[in-house]
Structure formats: structure tokens, C-alpha cells
N, C-alpha and C positions, 0 to 999 in steps of 0.2 A: 677051402678058399676059393677066390673070384680066378677065372681065366687069367684077367689081367695080372693078379698077383703070383700066381703059378710062374707065366712067363718074366716078370722081373726078378723071379727068385732063382728061376734057373740060367738067366740071364746073367746073375749076380756070382754064382757059385762057382763057376770055372775061372773066370778072371780072378777072381779073389783067391783061390784057393794055390792058382799058378803064382801068384804076386811074390811068394817067397823060392822063387826060383833064383840060383846065387847068380847066374849072369845078369839076369832082369832086375834081380832087385826092386822090383816095383814097391815095394814097402817101404823102403825108405823117401819114397816121395808121398806118401800119406799123407802128410801136414799139407804142405803146400798144395797137392791134388784138392785136398777136401776143402781150402778157401776158395780156390778156383770155379769147383763146383758150388760153393755158396753162391757164389757172386754169378754166374750160370743160373741157379735155380731162382736167386731171388728175381731176374730179368724176367725169365718163360713164366713163373709163378703167375706174375701178375699181367705178364702178355696172356697166359691160358686162360686166366680167368675172366679177363676182359672180353676174351674171343668166344669164349662159354656163354657169357651174359649177351653178347651181340648175336647170340646163334649162328657164328661162325663154323661151331663145331657142337657136338654134342655125344655124352655118353650112354651105354646102352646097359641100362639096370639088370640086363639078364647076365652081365660077365662083369661088371664090377659091384662094391660095398658100395653100399647106400650112403654111407656117411659120407659128408661132404665139409671140405675148408676151402673159403675162397671159390665156391661153389664146384670144384673138382674134389672126385672122389679119392680118396688117401693113395690109391694105386698110382692117379697121375704125379701127385708127390714125388713118390718112388721112383717116377721114370726118369727124373731130373738129376737121381742121385745113381743110379745104375746103370743108365746109358751111356753117360759123360764117362763115368768110373770106367764101364768094359770098355769104352770107346779110348780112351788114354792109354789104356793098357795094351791095346793094338800098336800105338805111338810108341809106347815105351819098349817093346818087344823089337819093334822094328828099329828101332834105335840101338838095342846090345847086338841084334844079329847081322843086320844090312847095313851098305853103305846106301847115303842119299847121293850119290855121284851123278845118278841117272837125272834126278828133278830136280839138283841143286841149280844147274846151269839156266833150267826152261822155268824158275819161279816167276820171274820178271811178266814172261807168257802168258804164263797158266794165269796168275792176276788179272793181267787185263783183258784176257780171253773173258773169265766170269765176269768181271767187271760190267765190259761191255754189254755181255748177254743177260746179266739180272739187269743192267741199267736200261735195256732195248723192252723186257719183262715189265719195266714200273711201266715205259711209255705205254706200250700197247694195252697193258692189263691193268690201267690206274684204277678203275673201276671196281676189282677183284681185292677185297682187300689181304686177304691171307696172304696172294702173290706180291701185293703192294708189301706193305708190312715186312715179311720174310725177305724179300729181296733187296729191299732199301737196308734192314739192317745188314743184310752179309756185305752189300757194296761199302756201308761203311767200314765194317772191320777188314775187308782188303786191301780198301785203300788205306785206311791206318796203317798198317803193315807193308804196303807199298811204297809209300811217300815218306814215312814217319820212322816206325819201327826198324824196317829193314832187316830183318831178325833171320838169322843164319838157319835157326829151326825151321824155318816155311818148307824147305826141303823136304825133311821129315814129315813134315803137317800135311804135303798133298797125295806124298805116298801113303801117309796112312788113314789119309780119308777116304783115297779109292777102294785100299783094303777093307775098310769097317763099313764101307758100302755094304756090303756081302752081308754080313751077320746084321746092321741096322735095317735092311731091306727087309729079310727074314721076320724080326721081329714087328715092323710095320706091317709087312704082308699078314699077321695076324691081326695084329691090332685093326686093319680097315677092311679084315673079310674072306683073307684069299682062302680061309681053312675053315670059315664058321659060315654057317645059315644067315647069321647079318652079322654087320661088324661091331666090333668093340667101340669105335671110334666112327661117329657118323660126321660128315664132311655137307657143309652146306653146297652145292655146287652152283650157287650164284657169285661165293666167292672165290671160287678155285678156278685156273685155265681149264680144266677139265682133262688132261693130257695125265695118263695112269701107268705106272709099270705093273701090271698085271692089275692089283684095287689100288695100288698107294698113289697118291696125289704127287706128280712129277716136283711139286714144292714142297715136299719133304725131302729131297735129296739135299736142298739149299737149308732147310731146314735143320739138317743133319751136319753139314757144314759149322753153321755158327754153333749149333751144339758142341763141337768138337774144338773149335778154334778159341772158343771164351776160356775153356780151363785151361788149352793148353799154355794160351797168352801169359795167363795170371799163374800157371806153374811154371813156368820158363824163367819169368820176370825172378821169383826167389829164388830159383836154383842159378841163376847168374849173377844175382847181388848176393849170392851166397848168406842170404839172412839166417839167422839160426832157427829158421822155423823147421829145417829138412832135419829130419832123422838120419843119424850117425851109425 
């Protein structure tokens, strides 16, 4: 298998195996979760293909299979299943084992902070396509939650976002060349700010926010409505 495929397999095995823990019972969320993942996947596969064709990023054939769908290696498709699945698993664990009392009173402040920072990034780096599109989508999602949805789960979301950045950055570090002679994914330096966490473009932390919030939003919609798509 390719390096990218191994990375996705290893990232999936642990959360899936632990999904049947009695207290977390993550398996009960599988059906609504995968609807959320599908929504997320449709958006990002379209985005990803567009960015690949536009030369905003590209894939190293030494580390991926050469078969392409929508100009993307099949491993990239799997990314949008595995990473949201593993990330929402962290969210489920935090809901099962911890209180959100620390983050809950801070949700409005955190939302506004990120909206303002991301808006400034859009203004100052409007000519960087990845930065602009990435930050704009995150602003829309956060504004939707702050001014319209106003959901209780946002305290847990921010808790999970901070925790999930650790494994997310580890995975992204491998993809961006932190441990390999060349990266799996090449970023066009003209389309990003250039600030990096080791090898990872800072924009990827915003990308991670969106990839986590979309499936959580869809998942929580079904759970709140008690629509009979949830396993009992």
C-alpha cells in the first residue's frame, strides 16, 4: 500500500475498534454520523478537485496510488471519511467522559474571536486562494452557529477541536513532509500565507475546524430531532 493509504488505515483502526466502548457507544451514532460525513465529503471532494486542477496543491506520486477520481488519488477520498470519523470520535469521547462547563460560557467569545481573526485573514490575504476560501467557509459556519443555530453542543465542539488538533496535526505533518524526504501533498506557496506549524500550513487548522464542525452539525441535528435514523 501507499504511505497515504497506510496512514489512513492506521488512523481509522483505533477509533473504530474503540467505538464499541459501552460508555461512549459511538456505534450508536454511525448512521447519522455517516450522513454528516457524506455532506462533508461532497463539499470537500468538489473543493479538492477544483484546487488540484487550479494548481493550488498537488499529490506526490511516490506516496499515493496513481488512480484518480475527480483528479484526486483514492487515498484523498478516504481522507474525508477517516479524518471526520476519527475526529468526531474524539468529540463523542469528550461528551461521554467530561463536562463542557469550562468551554460553554466561552462559546460566544471564542466564536467572535475566530470570526474576527478569519475575517482579517480574508482582508489581508484576499489574493491567496486557499486562505480566502478556507477562512470564508469557516466564517460562514461559525456565524451560522453564533447568530442562527445557537446550539448547546458548541461548548463540546470547541473542546473537541482543541483536542483533535493533536492527532490532526500529526497526520497532516506526515502528509506535508515532516517525516519524509518530500511531502505527500505539495502546496502552491503563492496560494497560502506561508506561516507553518513545522511543515503544516497554518490554514490547515482552519480546514480542520470546518471538517469537524460540518459532520457534528448534521449529526446533532438528527440526534436532537430523534429522527429514527439512529441505532438503538
